[in-house]
C-alpha positions as CSV (number, residue, x, y, z in Angstrom):
1,M,28.8,-8.4,5.8
2,T,25.6,-8.6,3.9
3,L,21.9,-7.5,4.7
4,E,19.8,-10.5,5.4
5,A,16.6,-9.1,6.6
6,V,14.2,-6.0,6.1
7,L,11.8,-5.4,9.0
8,F,8.8,-3.2,8.2
9,G,7.9,-1.2,11.2
10,G,4.1,-1.0,11.3
11,L,1.1,-1.3,9.0
12,G,1.6,2.3,7.6
13,S,4.9,1.1,6.4
14,L,3.1,-1.2,3.9
15,S,0.0,0.9,3.2
16,E,-1.7,4.2,3.9
17,C,-4.4,2.8,6.2
18,A,-4.6,5.7,8.8
19,E,-7.6,7.2,7.5
20,L,-9.4,3.9,7.7
21,D,-8.3,3.5,11.3
22,R,-9.8,6.8,12.2
23,R,-13.1,6.3,10.6
24,A,-13.1,2.9,12.6
25,W,-12.5,4.6,15.8
26,N,-15.2,7.1,15.2
27,Q,-17.6,4.4,14.1
28,S,-17.0,2.4,17.3
29,F,-17.7,5.3,19.3
30,H,-20.9,5.9,17.7
31,A,-21.9,2.3,17.9
32,H,-21.4,2.7,22.0
33,G,-23.3,5.8,22.0
34,I,-20.5,8.0,23.0
35,N,-20.4,11.3,21.3
36,W,-16.9,11.7,20.2
37,T,-15.7,12.2,16.6
38,W,-11.9,12.5,16.1
39,S,-10.8,14.9,13.5
40,W,-7.7,13.8,11.5
41,D,-5.5,16.3,13.8
42,T,-6.7,14.9,17.0
43,Y,-6.3,11.3,15.7
44,A,-2.7,12.2,14.4
45,E,-1.7,13.6,17.8
46,L,-3.0,10.8,19.8
47,M,-1.0,8.2,17.4
48,R,2.3,10.1,18.1
49,A,2.5,8.5,21.4
50,G,1.2,4.9,20.9
51,G,-2.0,2.8,19.5
52,D,-4.7,0.7,20.7
53,E,-6.9,1.2,23.7
54,Q,-4.4,3.7,25.0
55,L,-5.8,6.4,22.5
56,V,-9.0,6.2,24.1
57,T,-7.7,6.5,27.5
58,R,-5.8,9.3,26.8
59,Y,-8.4,11.1,25.2
60,A,-10.7,10.7,28.1
61,E,-7.9,11.9,30.7
62,H,-7.5,15.1,28.3
63,L,-11.2,15.7,28.4
64,K,-11.3,14.9,32.1
65,Q,-13.9,12.4,31.4
66,E,-14.6,8.7,32.7
67,L,-14.8,6.2,30.0
68,P,-18.4,5.1,29.7
69,V,-17.4,2.0,28.0
70,P,-14.2,0.0,28.9
71,A,-11.1,0.9,26.7
72,E,-10.6,-2.8,25.7
73,V,-14.3,-3.0,24.5
74,L,-14.0,0.2,22.3
75,D,-10.8,-1.2,20.9
76,L,-12.0,-4.7,19.9
77,S,-15.0,-2.8,18.3
78,H,-12.9,-0.8,16.5
79,Q,-10.5,-3.5,15.4
80,R,-13.7,-5.6,14.0
81,I,-15.0,-2.4,12.2
82,F,-11.5,-1.7,10.5
83,S,-11.2,-5.2,9.5
84,S,-14.6,-4.9,7.9
85,L,-13.4,-1.7,6.1
86,V,-10.2,-3.4,4.6
87,Q,-12.5,-5.8,2.6
88,H,-11.1,-4.9,-1.0
89,D,-7.7,-4.2,-2.5
90,V,-5.8,-1.5,-0.4
91,P,-2.9,-0.1,-2.4
92,L,0.7,-0.6,-1.0
93,R,2.6,2.5,-0.8
94,P,5.1,3.7,-3.4
95,G,8.1,1.2,-4.1
96,V,6.8,-1.4,-1.4
97,A,6.0,-4.0,-3.9
98,R,9.1,-3.5,-5.8
99,V,11.2,-4.0,-2.3
100,L,9.3,-7.0,-1.4
101,N,10.0,-8.7,-4.8
102,W,13.8,-7.7,-4.6
103,S,13.8,-9.2,-1.2
104,A,12.2,-12.3,-2.4
105,R,14.6,-12.5,-5.3
106,A,17.6,-11.8,-3.1
107,G,16.8,-14.4,-0.3
108,L,16.2,-11.8,2.3
109,S,14.0,-12.7,5.3
110,L,11.0,-10.4,5.8
111,G,9.6,-9.2,9.3
112,L,6.6,-7.1,10.2
113,V,6.3,-5.4,13.7
114,S,2.9,-3.8,14.6
115,R,1.2,-2.1,17.3
116,S,-2.1,-3.4,16.0
117,G,-4.0,-6.7,16.9
118,A,-4.1,-9.8,14.8
119,A,-7.5,-9.0,13.0
120,P,-6.6,-5.8,11.5
121,V,-3.2,-7.2,10.6
122,R,-4.6,-10.3,9.0
123,A,-7.4,-7.9,7.3
124,L,-4.6,-5.7,5.6
125,L,-2.6,-8.4,4.5
126,Q,-5.5,-10.3,3.0
127,A,-6.2,-7.1,1.1
128,T,-2.7,-6.4,-0.1
129,A,-2.0,-10.2,-0.9
130,R,-2.4,-9.8,-4.6
131,Q,-0.1,-6.9,-4.9
132,R,2.6,-8.7,-2.7
133,A,2.3,-11.4,-5.5
134,G,1.8,-14.0,-2.7
135,I,5.2,-12.9,-0.7
136,A,4.6,-13.5,3.0
137,F,6.4,-12.3,6.0
138,D,8.8,-14.7,7.8
139,V,7.9,-13.0,11.3
140,A,5.1,-11.0,12.4
141,I,5.4,-9.3,16.1
142,L,2.1,-8.1,17.0
143,R,1.0,-5.7,20.1
144,D,-0.3,-8.9,21.8
145,D,3.2,-10.7,21.5
146,V,4.9,-8.3,23.8
147,A,4.5,-6.4,27.1
148,H,5.4,-3.0,25.7
149,L,4.6,-1.1,22.5
150,A,6.7,1.4,20.5
151,P,8.7,3.4,21.2
152,H,9.7,0.7,23.5
153,P,12.2,-1.5,21.6
154,E,10.7,-5.0,22.7
155,A,8.9,-5.8,19.7
156,M,11.8,-5.1,17.4
157,E,14.2,-7.0,19.5
158,R,11.8,-10.0,19.4
159,A,11.4,-9.8,15.7
160,V,15.3,-9.8,15.0
161,A,15.7,-12.8,17.5
162,E,13.0,-14.7,15.7
163,L,14.4,-13.9,12.2
164,G,17.4,-15.4,13.3
165,V,20.0,-12.9,12.2
166,G,22.2,-10.6,13.7
167,R,20.9,-7.0,14.2
168,E,23.7,-5.6,12.1
169,R,22.2,-7.6,9.1
170,V,18.7,-6.2,9.4
171,V,17.4,-2.8,8.4
172,V,14.0,-1.2,9.4
173,V,11.4,0.8,7.4
174,A,10.0,3.2,9.9
175,D,6.8,5.0,9.2
176,T,6.4,6.9,12.3
177,A,8.9,8.4,14.6
178,A,7.8,6.1,17.5
179,T,8.7,3.1,15.3
180,A,12.2,4.7,14.5
181,Q,12.8,5.3,18.3
182,A,12.0,1.6,18.8
183,A,14.4,0.6,16.2
184,Q,17.1,3.0,17.2
185,D,16.9,1.6,20.9
186,A,17.2,-1.9,19.5
187,G,20.3,-0.9,17.7
188,L,18.9,-1.3,14.1
189,P,19.9,0.5,11.1
190,I,16.9,2.5,9.9
191,L,15.2,3.9,6.9
192,G,12.5,6.6,7.5
193,F,9.4,6.2,5.4
194,P,7.1,8.7,6.8
195,G,3.5,8.1,6.4
196,Q,0.4,10.4,6.5
197,L,0.8,10.2,10.4
198,A,4.3,11.6,10.4
199,A,4.5,13.6,7.3
200,L,3.9,16.8,9.1
201,E,6.5,16.2,11.7
202,P,9.5,15.3,9.7
203,A,12.0,16.5,12.3
204,D,10.9,13.9,14.8
205,F,13.0,11.6,12.5
206,G,16.1,13.5,13.6
207,S,19.1,12.8,11.2
208,L,17.7,9.5,9.7
209,P,17.5,9.1,6.1
210,L,14.0,9.8,4.8
211,V,12.3,8.7,1.5
212,K,8.9,9.3,0.0
213,V,9.2,6.3,-2.3
214,L,10.7,3.1,-1.2
215,T,13.6,1.5,-3.1
216,P,16.1,-1.2,-2.7
217,E,19.0,1.4,-3.1
218,A,17.7,3.5,-0.3
219,L,17.4,0.7,1.9
220,T,20.8,-0.8,1.4
221,G,22.2,2.8,1.7
222,A,20.5,3.3,5.0
223,W,21.7,-0.1,6.3
224,R,25.3,0.7,5.5
225,G,25.1,4.3,7.2
226,G,23.4,2.6,10.2
227,L,26.5,0.3,10.4
228,A,28.9,3.1,10.1
229,T,27.1,5.3,12.7
230,A,27.3,2.3,15.1
231,A,30.8,1.6,14.3
232,Q,31.6,5.0,15.3
């Protein structure tokens, strides 16, 4: 059996963009006259359970406040601001360019799953295009493509189906525990690649292999290990 596809489980598995996302949320609040400013700790805690407008809904519930502006309006504003912040080159995370090139040379399919909307994803991919040397993703499943977001496995399952390979021939790069949980529930081998949001909570990844630098060797090792675990 051979590995046929690599599935990146979120924008954060490609580039550290969480701080830009936090800034975009805060600018969105201020643009709508809402006196909220999310610290890094607040943002990170909110993101552990999910993304998009769920963040502002959960935060308002925590404060026991009514949202003065609909969550979807704030989210659209946040998406526009994030896209404008990602105007220039954004560095890929360590090892990502090497893995993308290795995948292209080996003929592996590439997939991307993200809880973000189309505009932020498009902006980030444009900002990293030069570093990706023109290597594109064969499949992208975004939040508007599914009814349930990670940690629900729906997006992972749909990505595997659209890649057209068996789930035993895919390995997932997971930057958050929610992404890892979604991949586990979809029955996929996983390599943990914790980003800024997850770095302080490595225990959330359980016994999964974790790396700070992405490599082909680590990916294939995690894939083989995942197959062995599934066989047991």
